Jmol script that loads the backbone (N, CA, C; Angstrom):
load data "model"
ATOM      1  N   MET A   1      -0.800  22.408  -7.701  1.00  0.00           N
ATOM      2  CA  MET A   1      -1.228  21.371  -6.463  1.00  0.00           C
ATOM      3  C   MET A   1      -2.079  22.017  -5.126  1.00  0.00           C
ATOM      4  N   ILE A   2      -3.291  21.321  -4.836  1.00  0.00           N
ATOM      5  CA  ILE A   2      -4.189  22.519  -3.861  1.00  0.00           C
ATOM      6  C   ILE A   2      -4.037  22.217  -2.678  1.00  0.00           C
ATOM      7  N   GLY A   3      -3.657  20.691  -2.200  1.00  0.00           N
ATOM      8  CA  GLY A   3      -3.638  20.313  -1.010  1.00  0.00           C
ATOM      9  C   GLY A   3      -3.118  18.699  -1.231  1.00  0.00           C
ATOM     10  N   SER A   4      -2.825  17.983   0.402  1.00  0.00           N
ATOM     11  CA  SER A   4      -2.670  17.002   0.124  1.00  0.00           C
ATOM     12  C   SER A   4      -3.035  16.304   1.341  1.00  0.00           C
ATOM     13  N   THR A   5      -2.242  14.833   1.544  1.00  0.00           N
ATOM     14  CA  THR A   5      -3.102  13.773   2.998  1.00  0.00           C
ATOM     15  C   THR A   5      -2.608  14.207   3.784  1.00  0.00           C
ATOM     16  N   ALA A   6      -1.691  15.642   3.809  1.00  0.00           N
ATOM     17  CA  ALA A   6      -1.605  16.227   5.293  1.00  0.00           C
ATOM     18  C   ALA A   6      -2.628  17.152   5.615  1.00  0.00           C
ATOM     19  N   SER A   7      -3.642  17.574   5.023  1.00  0.00           N
ATOM     20  CA  SER A   7      -4.680  18.411   4.944  1.00  0.00           C
ATOM     21  C   SER A   7      -6.022  17.754   5.582  1.00  0.00           C
ATOM     22  N   ALA A   8      -6.594  18.464   6.572  1.00  0.00           N
ATOM     23  CA  ALA A   8      -7.437  17.754   7.025  1.00  0.00           C
ATOM     24  C   ALA A   8      -8.776  17.814   5.958  1.00  0.00           C
ATOM     25  N   LYS A   9      -8.752  19.484   5.412  1.00  0.00           N
ATOM     26  CA  LYS A   9     -10.237  19.327   4.291  1.00  0.00           C
ATOM     27  C   LYS A   9      -9.307  20.335   3.135  1.00  0.00           C
ATOM     28  N   ILE A  10      -9.603  20.512   1.940  1.00  0.00           N
ATOM     29  CA  ILE A  10      -9.363  21.026   1.046  1.00  0.00           C
ATOM     30  C   ILE A  10     -10.282  22.117   0.587  1.00  0.00           C
ATOM     31  N   MET A  11     -10.263  23.342   0.807  1.00  0.00           N
ATOM     32  CA  MET A  11     -11.271  24.250   0.431  1.00  0.00           C
ATOM     33  C   MET A  11     -11.495  24.770  -1.080  1.00  0.00           C
ATOM     34  N   LEU A  12     -12.578  24.762  -1.588  1.00  0.00           N
ATOM     35  CA  LEU A  12     -12.756  24.931  -3.135  1.00  0.00           C
ATOM     36  C   LEU A  12     -13.720  25.891  -2.776  1.00  0.00           C
ATOM     37  N   PRO A  13     -14.008  26.740  -4.157  1.00  0.00           N
ATOM     38  CA  PRO A  13     -14.985  27.419  -4.517  1.00  0.00           C
ATOM     39  C   PRO A  13     -15.978  26.188  -4.804  1.00  0.00           C
ATOM     40  N   ALA A  14     -17.238  27.030  -4.972  1.00  0.00           N
ATOM     41  CA  ALA A  14     -18.514  26.375  -5.165  1.00  0.00           C
ATOM     42  C   ALA A  14     -18.515  26.048  -6.752  1.00  0.00           C
ATOM     43  N   GLY A  15     -19.048  24.624  -7.315  1.00  0.00           N
ATOM     44  CA  GLY A  15     -18.982  24.550  -8.590  1.00  0.00           C
ATOM     45  C   GLY A  15     -18.674  23.017  -8.918  1.00  0.00           C
ATOM     46  N   LYS A  16     -18.865  22.400  -9.983  1.00  0.00           N
ATOM     47  CA  LYS A  16     -17.928  21.452 -10.415  1.00  0.00           C
ATOM     48  C   LYS A  16     -16.503  21.401 -10.564  1.00  0.00           C
ATOM     49  N   ARG A  17     -16.096  20.457  -9.797  1.00  0.00           N
ATOM     50  CA  ARG A  17     -14.354  20.699 -10.288  1.00  0.00           C
ATOM     51  C   ARG A  17     -14.038  19.523 -10.529  1.00  0.00           C
ATOM     52  N   ASP A  18     -13.248  19.118 -10.893  1.00  0.00           N
ATOM     53  CA  ASP A  18     -12.208  17.898 -11.771  1.00  0.00           C
ATOM     54  C   ASP A  18     -11.181  18.093 -11.088  1.00  0.00           C
ATOM     55  N   LEU A  19     -10.956  16.429 -10.248  1.00  0.00           N
ATOM     56  CA  LEU A  19      -9.986  16.634  -9.558  1.00  0.00           C
ATOM     57  C   LEU A  19      -8.934  15.512  -9.676  1.00  0.00           C
ATOM     58  N   ARG A  20      -7.575  15.478  -9.317  1.00  0.00           N
ATOM     59  CA  ARG A  20      -6.632  14.301  -9.895  1.00  0.00           C
ATOM     60  C   ARG A  20      -6.215  13.913  -8.551  1.00  0.00           C
ATOM     61  N   PHE A  21      -5.800  12.795  -8.290  1.00  0.00           N
ATOM     62  CA  PHE A  21      -5.296  12.025  -6.778  1.00  0.00           C
ATOM     63  C   PHE A  21      -3.992  11.487  -7.416  1.00  0.00           C
ATOM     64  N   SER A  22      -2.990  11.807  -7.329  1.00  0.00           N
ATOM     65  CA  SER A  22      -1.792  11.266  -7.839  1.00  0.00           C
ATOM     66  C   SER A  22      -0.688  10.553  -6.245  1.00  0.00           C
ATOM     67  N   ASN A  23      -0.034   9.601  -6.394  1.00  0.00           N
ATOM     68  CA  ASN A  23       1.210   9.580  -5.846  1.00  0.00           C
ATOM     69  C   ASN A  23       2.401   9.056  -6.626  1.00  0.00           C
ATOM     70  N   ASP A  24       3.334   9.853  -7.285  1.00  0.00           N
ATOM     71  CA  ASP A  24       4.155   9.578  -8.488  1.00  0.00           C
ATOM     72  C   ASP A  24       5.010   8.619  -7.731  1.00  0.00           C
ATOM     73  N   SER A  25       5.634   8.226  -6.143  1.00  0.00           N
ATOM     74  CA  SER A  25       6.246   7.221  -6.095  1.00  0.00           C
ATOM     75  C   SER A  25       5.938   6.131  -6.200  1.00  0.00           C
ATOM     76  N   LEU A  26       4.442   5.949  -5.838  1.00  0.00           N
ATOM     77  CA  LEU A  26       3.550   4.478  -5.811  1.00  0.00           C
ATOM     78  C   LEU A  26       3.469   4.383  -7.549  1.00  0.00           C
ATOM     79  N   GLY A  27       3.199   5.263  -8.383  1.00  0.00           N
ATOM     80  CA  GLY A  27       2.941   5.009  -9.603  1.00  0.00           C
ATOM     81  C   GLY A  27       1.284   5.050  -9.648  1.00  0.00           C
ATOM     82  N   PHE A  28       0.765   6.089  -8.820  1.00  0.00           N
ATOM     83  CA  PHE A  28      -0.826   6.224  -8.624  1.00  0.00           C
ATOM     84  C   PHE A  28      -1.547   7.051  -9.113  1.00  0.00           C
ATOM     85  N   SER A  29      -2.559   7.271 -10.009  1.00  0.00           N
ATOM     86  CA  SER A  29      -3.030   8.532 -10.404  1.00  0.00           C
ATOM     87  C   SER A  29      -4.449   8.165 -10.354  1.00  0.00           C
ATOM     88  N   ALA A  30      -5.548   8.885 -10.203  1.00  0.00           N
ATOM     89  CA  ALA A  30      -6.692   8.749 -10.632  1.00  0.00           C
ATOM     90  C   ALA A  30      -7.954  10.442 -10.003  1.00  0.00           C
ATOM     91  N   GLY A  31      -8.558  10.122 -11.563  1.00  0.00           N
ATOM     92  CA  GLY A  31      -9.315  11.381 -11.356  1.00  0.00           C
ATOM     93  C   GLY A  31     -10.510  10.871 -11.111  1.00  0.00           C
ATOM     94  N   ARG A  32     -11.352  12.686 -10.331  1.00  0.00           N
ATOM     95  CA  ARG A  32     -12.690  12.633  -9.669  1.00  0.00           C
ATOM     96  C   ARG A  32     -13.630  13.614 -10.224  1.00  0.00           C
ATOM     97  N   SER A  33     -14.752  13.620 -10.327  1.00  0.00           N
ATOM     98  CA  SER A  33     -15.399  14.670 -10.287  1.00  0.00           C
ATOM     99  C   SER A  33     -16.400  14.901  -9.258  1.00  0.00           C
ATOM    100  N   VAL A  34     -16.316  15.953  -8.794  1.00  0.00           N
ATOM    101  CA  VAL A  34     -17.274  16.739  -7.299  1.00  0.00           C
ATOM    102  C   VAL A  34     -17.960  17.834  -7.787  1.00  0.00           C
ATOM    103  N   GLN A  35     -19.088  18.062  -7.165  1.00  0.00           N
ATOM    104  CA  GLN A  35     -20.169  19.058  -7.272  1.00  0.00           C
ATOM    105  C   GLN A  35     -19.723  19.701  -5.994  1.00  0.00           C
ATOM    106  N   VAL A  36     -18.857  20.887  -5.688  1.00  0.00           N
ATOM    107  CA  VAL A  36     -18.994  21.714  -4.616  1.00  0.00           C
ATOM    108  C   VAL A  36     -19.983  22.532  -4.138  1.00  0.00           C
ATOM    109  N   SER A  37     -20.799  22.761  -3.098  1.00  0.00           N
ATOM    110  CA  SER A  37     -22.001  23.314  -3.101  1.00  0.00           C
ATOM    111  C   SER A  37     -21.566  24.154  -1.799  1.00  0.00           C
ATOM    112  N   ALA A  38     -21.799  25.512  -1.935  1.00  0.00           N
ATOM    113  CA  ALA A  38     -21.449  26.915  -0.926  1.00  0.00           C
ATOM    114  C   ALA A  38     -22.155  26.270   0.149  1.00  0.00           C
ATOM    115  N   GLY A  39     -21.092  26.128   1.336  1.00  0.00           N
ATOM    116  CA  GLY A  39     -21.195  26.266   2.719  1.00  0.00           C
ATOM    117  C   GLY A  39     -21.292  24.417   3.029  1.00  0.00           C
ATOM    118  N   LYS A  40     -21.242  23.860   2.167  1.00  0.00           N
ATOM    119  CA  LYS A  40     -21.015  22.127   2.396  1.00  0.00           C
ATOM    120  C   LYS A  40     -20.208  21.393   2.243  1.00  0.00           C
ATOM    121  N   THR A  41     -20.094  20.306   3.163  1.00  0.00           N
ATOM    122  CA  THR A  41     -18.580  19.434   2.894  1.00  0.00           C
ATOM    123  C   THR A  41     -19.128  18.506   1.585  1.00  0.00           C
ATOM    124  N   ALA A  42     -17.985  18.394   0.425  1.00  0.00           N
ATOM    125  CA  ALA A  42     -18.413  16.987  -0.187  1.00  0.00           C
ATOM    126  C   ALA A  42     -17.305  16.000   0.168  1.00  0.00           C
ATOM    127  N   THR A  43     -17.595  14.759   0.237  1.00  0.00           N
ATOM    128  CA  THR A  43     -16.303  13.690  -0.014  1.00  0.00           C
ATOM    129  C   THR A  43     -16.471  12.862  -0.897  1.00  0.00           C
ATOM    130  N   ILE A  44     -15.154  12.371  -1.279  1.00  0.00           N
ATOM    131  CA  ILE A  44     -14.552  11.469  -2.560  1.00  0.00           C
ATOM    132  C   ILE A  44     -14.080  10.423  -1.781  1.00  0.00           C
ATOM    133  N   ALA A  45     -14.547   9.452  -2.724  1.00  0.00           N
ATOM    134  CA  ALA A  45     -13.927   8.159  -2.206  1.00  0.00           C
ATOM    135  C   ALA A  45     -12.696   7.972  -3.162  1.00  0.00           C
ATOM    136  N   VAL A  46     -11.820   7.315  -2.830  1.00  0.00           N
ATOM    137  CA  VAL A  46     -10.300   6.818  -3.960  1.00  0.00           C
ATOM    138  C   VAL A  46     -10.060   5.563  -3.810  1.00  0.00           C
ATOM    139  N   SER A  47     -10.809   4.744  -4.495  1.00  0.00           N
ATOM    140  CA  SER A  47     -10.045   3.551  -4.198  1.00  0.00           C
ATOM    141  C   SER A  47      -8.547   3.008  -4.275  1.00  0.00           C
ATOM    142  N   VAL A  48      -7.817   2.508  -3.324  1.00  0.00           N
ATOM    143  CA  VAL A  48      -6.168   2.396  -3.622  1.00  0.00           C
ATOM    144  C   VAL A  48      -6.287   1.158  -4.203  1.00  0.00           C
ATOM    145  N   PRO A  49      -5.502   0.976  -5.815  1.00  0.00           N
ATOM    146  CA  PRO A  49      -5.160  -0.141  -6.207  1.00  0.00           C
ATOM    147  C   PRO A  49      -4.188  -1.049  -5.569  1.00  0.00           C
ATOM    148  N   LYS A  50      -4.415  -2.168  -6.054  1.00  0.00           N
ATOM    149  CA  LYS A  50      -3.514  -3.228  -5.579  1.00  0.00           C
ATOM    150  C   LYS A  50      -2.657  -3.306  -6.391  1.00  0.00           C
ATOM    151  N   ALA A  51      -1.020  -4.652  -6.192  1.00  0.00           N
ATOM    152  CA  ALA A  51      -0.199  -4.875  -6.916  1.00  0.00           C
ATOM    153  C   ALA A  51       0.276  -6.133  -6.220  1.00  0.00           C
ATOM    154  N   ALA A  52       1.385  -6.737  -7.217  1.00  0.00           N
ATOM    155  CA  ALA A  52       1.462  -7.900  -6.451  1.00  0.00           C
ATOM    156  C   ALA A  52       2.749  -8.000  -5.625  1.00  0.00           C
ATOM    157  N   ILE A  53       2.939  -8.883  -4.929  1.00  0.00           N
ATOM    158  CA  ILE A  53       4.285  -8.990  -3.757  1.00  0.00           C
ATOM    159  C   ILE A  53       4.528 -10.177  -3.953  1.00  0.00           C
ATOM    160  N   ASN A  54       6.076 -10.359  -3.873  1.00  0.00           N
ATOM    161  CA  ASN A  54       6.494 -11.664  -3.960  1.00  0.00           C
ATOM    162  C   ASN A  54       7.417 -12.213  -2.956  1.00  0.00           C
ATOM    163  N   ILE A  55       7.421 -12.833  -1.963  1.00  0.00           N
ATOM    164  CA  ILE A  55       7.848 -13.030  -0.720  1.00  0.00           C
ATOM    165  C   ILE A  55       8.430 -14.705  -0.444  1.00  0.00           C
ATOM    166  N   ASN A  56      10.087 -14.198  -0.360  1.00  0.00           N
ATOM    167  CA  ASN A  56      10.663 -15.715   0.172  1.00  0.00           C
ATOM    168  C   ASN A  56      11.451 -15.995   1.250  1.00  0.00           C
ATOM    169  N   ALA A  57      11.602 -16.607   1.501  1.00  0.00           N
ATOM    170  CA  ALA A  57      12.352 -16.827   2.677  1.00  0.00           C
ATOM    171  C   ALA A  57      13.446 -18.521   2.898  1.00  0.00           C
ATOM    172  N   VAL A  58      15.010 -18.143   3.169  1.00  0.00           N
ATOM    173  CA  VAL A  58      15.435 -19.608   3.684  1.00  0.00           C
ATOM    174  C   VAL A  58      15.462 -19.928   4.760  1.00  0.00           C
ATOM    175  N   PRO A  59      15.488 -21.003   5.102  1.00  0.00           N
ATOM    176  CA  PRO A  59      14.642 -22.220   4.430  1.00  0.00           C
ATOM    177  C   PRO A  59      13.355 -22.104   4.195  1.00  0.00           C
ATOM    178  N   TRP A  60      12.129 -21.694   5.037  1.00  0.00           N
ATOM    179  CA  TRP A  60      11.039 -21.410   4.831  1.00  0.00           C
ATOM    180  C   TRP A  60      10.904 -20.703   5.746  1.00  0.00           C
ATOM    181  N   ALA A  61       9.439 -19.879   6.032  1.00  0.00           N
ATOM    182  CA  ALA A  61       8.539 -19.306   6.911  1.00  0.00           C
ATOM    183  C   ALA A  61       7.504 -19.304   6.566  1.00  0.00           C
ATOM    184  N   GLU A  62       6.411 -19.097   7.670  1.00  0.00           N
ATOM    185  CA  GLU A  62       5.015 -18.243   7.901  1.00  0.00           C
ATOM    186  C   GLU A  62       5.069 -17.233   7.693  1.00  0.00           C
ATOM    187  N   VAL A  63       4.567 -16.403   6.599  1.00  0.00           N
ATOM    188  CA  VAL A  63       4.282 -14.724   6.503  1.00  0.00           C
ATOM    189  C   VAL A  63       3.030 -14.120   7.256  1.00  0.00           C
ATOM    190  N   TRP A  64       3.226 -13.160   7.548  1.00  0.00           N
ATOM    191  CA  TRP A  64       2.007 -12.584   8.260  1.00  0.00           C
ATOM    192  C   TRP A  64       2.541 -10.983   7.066  1.00  0.00           C
ATOM    193  N   ILE A  65       1.343 -10.356   6.823  1.00  0.00           N
ATOM    194  CA  ILE A  65       1.315  -9.321   6.144  1.00  0.00           C
ATOM    195  C   ILE A  65       0.431  -8.253   6.869  1.00  0.00           C
ATOM    196  N   ASP A  66       1.341  -6.853   7.581  1.00  0.00           N
ATOM    197  CA  ASP A  66       0.165  -6.009   8.119  1.00  0.00           C
ATOM    198  C   ASP A  66      -0.868  -6.962   9.411  1.00  0.00           C
ATOM    199  N   GLY A  67       0.006  -8.203   9.956  1.00  0.00           N
ATOM    200  CA  GLY A  67      -0.721  -8.920  11.139  1.00  0.00           C
ATOM    201  C   GLY A  67      -1.898  -9.874  10.595  1.00  0.00           C
ATOM    202  N   VAL A  68      -2.180  -9.771   9.226  1.00  0.00           N
ATOM    203  CA  VAL A  68      -2.999 -11.128   8.994  1.00  0.00           C
ATOM    204  C   VAL A  68      -1.707 -11.962   8.164  1.00  0.00           C
ATOM    205  N   ARG A  69      -1.898 -13.481   8.440  1.00  0.00           N
ATOM    206  CA  ARG A  69      -1.412 -14.412   8.118  1.00  0.00           C
ATOM    207  C   ARG A  69      -1.771 -14.771   6.736  1.00  0.00           C
ATOM    208  N   VAL A  70      -0.344 -14.852   5.616  1.00  0.00           N
ATOM    209  CA  VAL A  70      -0.880 -15.330   3.976  1.00  0.00           C
ATOM    210  C   VAL A  70      -0.428 -16.210   3.726  1.00  0.00           C
ATOM    211  N   GLY A  71       0.419 -17.306   4.155  1.00  0.00           N
ATOM    212  CA  GLY A  71       0.780 -18.600   4.166  1.00  0.00           C
ATOM    213  C   GLY A  71       2.479 -18.721   4.536  1.00  0.00           C
ATOM    214  N   GLU A  72       2.656 -19.627   3.944  1.00  0.00           N
ATOM    215  CA  GLU A  72       4.343 -20.207   4.140  1.00  0.00           C
ATOM    216  C   GLU A  72       5.187 -19.671   2.264  1.00  0.00           C
ATOM    217  N   THR A  73       6.075 -19.316   2.759  1.00  0.00           N
ATOM    218  CA  THR A  73       6.898 -19.224   1.342  1.00  0.00           C
ATOM    219  C   THR A  73       7.481 -20.150   0.279  1.00  0.00           C
ATOM    220  N   PRO A  74       7.364 -20.368  -0.437  1.00  0.00           N
ATOM    221  CA  PRO A  74       7.674 -19.023  -1.318  1.00  0.00           C
ATOM    222  C   PRO A  74       5.993 -18.599  -1.695  1.00  0.00           C
ATOM    223  N   ILE A  75       5.649 -17.157  -1.575  1.00  0.00           N
ATOM    224  CA  ILE A  75       4.811 -16.882  -1.731  1.00  0.00           C
ATOM    225  C   ILE A  75       5.008 -15.389  -3.000  1.00  0.00           C
ATOM    226  N   GLY A  76       4.162 -15.993  -4.327  1.00  0.00           N
ATOM    227  CA  GLY A  76       4.209 -15.561  -5.537  1.00  0.00           C
ATOM    228  C   GLY A  76       2.899 -14.576  -5.744  1.00  0.00           C
ATOM    229  N   ASN A  77       3.276 -12.880  -6.080  1.00  0.00           N
ATOM    230  CA  ASN A  77       2.052 -12.507  -6.957  1.00  0.00           C
ATOM    231  C   ASN A  77       0.539 -12.618  -5.895  1.00  0.00           C
ATOM    232  N   TYR A  78       1.552 -12.218  -4.697  1.00  0.00           N
ATOM    233  CA  TYR A  78       0.348 -12.017  -3.640  1.00  0.00           C
ATOM    234  C   TYR A  78      -0.097 -10.170  -3.602  1.00  0.00           C
ATOM    235  N   MET A  79      -1.365 -10.103  -3.472  1.00  0.00           N
ATOM    236  CA  MET A  79      -2.099  -8.799  -4.310  1.00  0.00           C
ATOM    237  C   MET A  79      -2.456  -8.130  -2.838  1.00  0.00           C
ATOM    238  N   VAL A  80      -1.873  -6.666  -2.734  1.00  0.00           N
ATOM    239  CA  VAL A  80      -2.117  -5.924  -1.547  1.00  0.00           C
ATOM    240  C   VAL A  80      -2.446  -4.522  -2.168  1.00  0.00           C
ATOM    241  N   PRO A  81      -2.871  -3.603  -1.501  1.00  0.00           N
ATOM    242  CA  PRO A  81      -3.098  -2.153  -1.713  1.00  0.00           C
ATOM    243  C   PRO A  81      -1.551  -1.654  -1.639  1.00  0.00           C
ATOM    244  N   LEU A  82      -1.316  -0.770  -2.760  1.00  0.00           N
ATOM    245  CA  LEU A  82      -0.357   0.252  -3.041  1.00  0.00           C
ATOM    246  C   LEU A  82      -0.131   0.970  -1.627  1.00  0.00           C
ATOM    247  N   GLY A  83       1.495   0.654  -1.208  1.00  0.00           N
ATOM    248  CA  GLY A  83       2.113   1.537   0.306  1.00  0.00           C
ATOM    249  C   GLY A  83       2.792   0.713   0.485  1.00  0.00           C
ATOM    250  N   SER A  84       3.163   1.198   1.888  1.00  0.00           N
ATOM    251  CA  SER A  84       4.070   0.600   3.070  1.00  0.00           C
ATOM    252  C   SER A  84       3.351  -0.670   3.560  1.00  0.00           C
ATOM    253  N   HIS A  85       4.143  -1.985   3.708  1.00  0.00           N
ATOM    254  CA  HIS A  85       3.401  -2.854   4.295  1.00  0.00           C
ATOM    255  C   HIS A  85       4.292  -3.715   5.553  1.00  0.00           C
ATOM    256  N   ASP A  86       4.008  -3.973   6.503  1.00  0.00           N
ATOM    257  CA  ASP A  86       5.084  -4.764   8.038  1.00  0.00           C
ATOM    258  C   ASP A  86       4.642  -6.273   7.141  1.00  0.00           C
ATOM    259  N   ILE A  87       6.098  -6.799   6.941  1.00  0.00           N
ATOM    260  CA  ILE A  87       5.547  -8.559   7.031  1.00  0.00           C
ATOM    261  C   ILE A  87       6.860  -8.932   7.918  1.00  0.00           C
ATOM    262  N   VAL A  88       6.182 -10.240   8.320  1.00  0.00           N
ATOM    263  CA  VAL A  88       6.766 -10.888   9.457  1.00  0.00           C
ATOM    264  C   VAL A  88       6.686 -11.897   9.212  1.00  0.00           C
ATOM    265  N   PHE A  89       8.029 -12.618   8.862  1.00  0.00           N
ATOM    266  CA  PHE A  89       8.583 -14.227   8.535  1.00  0.00           C
ATOM    267  C   PHE A  89       8.580 -14.837  10.597  1.00  0.00           C
ATOM    268  N   ARG A  90       8.241 -15.744  10.161  1.00  0.00           N
ATOM    269  CA  ARG A  90       8.052 -17.041  11.251  1.00  0.00           C
ATOM    270  C   ARG A  90       8.748 -18.187  11.032  1.00  0.00           C
ATOM    271  N   HIS A  91       9.540 -18.456  11.904  1.00  0.00           N
ATOM    272  CA  HIS A  91       9.701 -20.120  11.712  1.00  0.00           C
ATOM    273  C   HIS A  91      10.016 -20.937  13.030  1.00  0.00           C
ATOM    274  N   PRO A  92       9.904 -21.776  12.989  1.00  0.00           N
ATOM    275  CA  PRO A  92       9.242 -22.367  14.758  1.00  0.00           C
ATOM    276  C   PRO A  92      10.788 -22.745  15.155  1.00  0.00           C
ATOM    277  N   THR A  93      11.836 -23.060  14.695  1.00  0.00           N
ATOM    278  CA  THR A  93      13.305 -22.977  15.214  1.00  0.00           C
ATOM    279  C   THR A  93      13.943 -21.885  14.961  1.00  0.00           C
ATOM    280  N   LEU A  94      13.901 -21.027  13.627  1.00  0.00           N
ATOM    281  CA  LEU A  94      14.816 -19.873  13.467  1.00  0.00           C
ATOM    282  C   LEU A  94      14.498 -18.751  13.778  1.00  0.00           C
ATOM    283  N   GLY A  95      13.208 -18.636  14.493  1.00  0.00           N
ATOM    284  CA  GLY A  95      12.598 -16.851  15.136  1.00  0.00           C
ATOM    285  C   GLY A  95      11.907 -16.470  14.265  1.00  0.00           C
ATOM    286  N   GLU A  96      11.841 -15.206  14.433  1.00  0.00           N
ATOM    287  CA  GLU A  96      11.168 -14.150  13.702  1.00  0.00           C
ATOM    288  C   GLU A  96      12.132 -13.231  13.275  1.00  0.00           C
ATOM    289  N   ARG A  97      11.506 -12.706  12.024  1.00  0.00           N
ATOM    290  CA  ARG A  97      12.481 -11.454  11.363  1.00  0.00           C
ATOM    291  C   ARG A  97      10.866 -10.393  11.017  1.00  0.00           C
ATOM    292  N   ARG A  98      11.169  -9.056  10.862  1.00  0.00           N
ATOM    293  CA  ARG A  98      10.264  -8.182   9.898  1.00  0.00           C
ATOM    294  C   ARG A  98      11.151  -7.683   9.328  1.00  0.00           C
ATOM    295  N   GLN A  99      10.536  -7.137   8.127  1.00  0.00           N
ATOM    296  CA  GLN A  99      10.676  -6.373   7.099  1.00  0.00           C
ATOM    297  C   GLN A  99       9.627  -5.219   6.698  1.00  0.00           C
ATOM    298  N   THR A 100      10.174  -4.254   5.976  1.00  0.00           N
ATOM    299  CA  THR A 100       8.817  -3.198   5.757  1.00  0.00           C
ATOM    300  C   THR A 100       8.749  -3.441   4.409  1.00  0.00           C
ATOM    301  N   ALA A 101       8.264  -3.165   3.404  1.00  0.00           N
ATOM    302  CA  ALA A 101       8.164  -3.313   2.048  1.00  0.00           C
ATOM    303  C   ALA A 101       7.080  -2.378   1.462  1.00  0.00           C
ATOM    304  N   THR A 102       7.146  -1.340   0.204  1.00  0.00           N
ATOM    305  CA  THR A 102       6.841  -0.327  -0.388  1.00  0.00           C
ATOM    306  C   THR A 102       5.964  -1.128  -1.506  1.00  0.00           C
ATOM    307  N   VAL A 103       5.120  -1.089  -1.923  1.00  0.00           N
ATOM    308  CA  VAL A 103       4.910  -2.029  -3.003  1.00  0.00           C
ATOM    309  C   VAL A 103       3.839  -0.892  -3.817  1.00  0.00           C
ATOM    310  N   SER A 104       4.608  -0.530  -5.310  1.00  0.00           N
ATOM    311  CA  SER A 104       3.852   0.575  -6.089  1.00  0.00           C
ATOM    312  C   SER A 104       3.616  -0.103  -7.278  1.00  0.00           C
ATOM    313  N   LYS A 105       3.512   0.212  -8.291  1.00  0.00           N
ATOM    314  CA  LYS A 105       3.027   0.455  -9.419  1.00  0.00           C
ATOM    315  C   LYS A 105       4.272   0.458 -10.589  1.00  0.00           C
ATOM    316  N   THR A 106       5.079   0.904 -10.282  1.00  0.00           N
ATOM    317  CA  THR A 106       6.507   1.323 -11.042  1.00  0.00           C
ATOM    318  C   THR A 106       6.931  -0.013 -11.121  1.00  0.00           C
ATOM    319  N   ALA A 107       7.301  -0.654  -9.799  1.00  0.00           N
ATOM    320  CA  ALA A 107       8.451  -1.549  -9.987  1.00  0.00           C
ATOM    321  C   ALA A 107       7.671  -3.010  -9.023  1.00  0.00           C
ATOM    322  N   PRO A 108       7.936  -4.118  -9.752  1.00  0.00           N
ATOM    323  CA  PRO A 108       7.665  -5.198  -8.752  1.00  0.00           C
ATOM    324  C   PRO A 108       8.480  -5.311  -7.524  1.00  0.00           C
ATOM    325  N   ALA A 109       7.359  -5.713  -6.325  1.00  0.00           N
ATOM    326  CA  ALA A 109       7.599  -5.867  -5.287  1.00  0.00           C
ATOM    327  C   ALA A 109       8.366  -7.090  -4.602  1.00  0.00           C
ATOM    328  N   ARG A 110       9.719  -7.081  -4.248  1.00  0.00           N
ATOM    329  CA  ARG A 110      10.334  -8.494  -3.804  1.00  0.00           C
ATOM    330  C   ARG A 110      10.650  -8.402  -2.562  1.00  0.00           C
ATOM    331  N   VAL A 111      10.577  -9.281  -1.853  1.00  0.00           N
ATOM    332  CA  VAL A 111      10.931  -9.424  -0.197  1.00  0.00           C
ATOM    333  C   VAL A 111      11.493 -10.737  -0.106  1.00  0.00           C
ATOM    334  N   SER A 112      12.745 -10.678   0.675  1.00  0.00           N
ATOM    335  CA  SER A 112      13.229 -12.046   0.879  1.00  0.00           C
ATOM    336  C   SER A 112      14.238 -12.193   1.677  1.00  0.00           C
ATOM    337  N   VAL A 113      14.366 -12.957   2.812  1.00  0.00           N
ATOM    338  CA  VAL A 113      14.974 -13.117   3.971  1.00  0.00           C
ATOM    339  C   VAL A 113      15.663 -14.573   4.250  1.00  0.00           C
ATOM    340  N   ASP A 114      16.785 -14.508   4.752  1.00  0.00           N
ATOM    341  CA  ASP A 114      17.468 -15.647   5.096  1.00  0.00           C
ATOM    342  C   ASP A 114      17.336 -15.771   6.259  1.00  0.00           C
ATOM    343  N   MET A 115      16.294 -16.737   7.159  1.00  0.00           N
ATOM    344  CA  MET A 115      16.320 -16.720   8.349  1.00  0.00           C
ATOM    345  C   MET A 115      17.220 -17.390   9.193  1.00  0.00           C
ATOM    346  N   ARG A 116      18.674 -17.857   8.422  1.00  0.00           N
ATOM    347  CA  ARG A 116      19.549 -18.486   9.209  1.00  0.00           C
ATOM    348  C   ARG A 116      20.617 -17.478   9.942  1.00  0.00           C
ATOM    349  N   LYS A 117      20.243 -16.011   9.176  1.00  0.00           N
ATOM    350  CA  LYS A 117      21.419 -15.179   9.446  1.00  0.00           C
ATOM    351  C   LYS A 117      20.667 -14.307  10.730  1.00  0.00           C
ATOM    352  N   GLN A 118      21.558 -14.066  11.743  1.00  0.00           N
ATOM    353  CA  GLN A 118      21.061 -13.204  12.657  1.00  0.00           C
ATOM    354  C   GLN A 118      20.662 -11.613  12.388  1.00  0.00           C
TER     355      GLN A 118
END
end "model"
wireframe off; spacefill off
backbone 0.3
color backbone group
């Protein structure tokens, strides 16, 4: 390993470099090649893939993921980028519930809430 997302920059010697970006807990890995020039900065774009999340509530609720309304439950196979997401459930008489879900390639993401329970 030569660096992590905690590093602002990763210093490499000049030349062509084949790099692998990975997050084992999310089941993500991608390879990229970069030509590093002496005294220059190189930027690499890595697209984060999407995976499905399934969301349900009893009796039902409107759902927001990361501040964006996505519909009413049940919601099946909604595609979101891998990683952690804030989910808000809202029901007109039963109030609001919040949960955080991690979406990965390694396991299906399922989130459910009983709006009747405090």
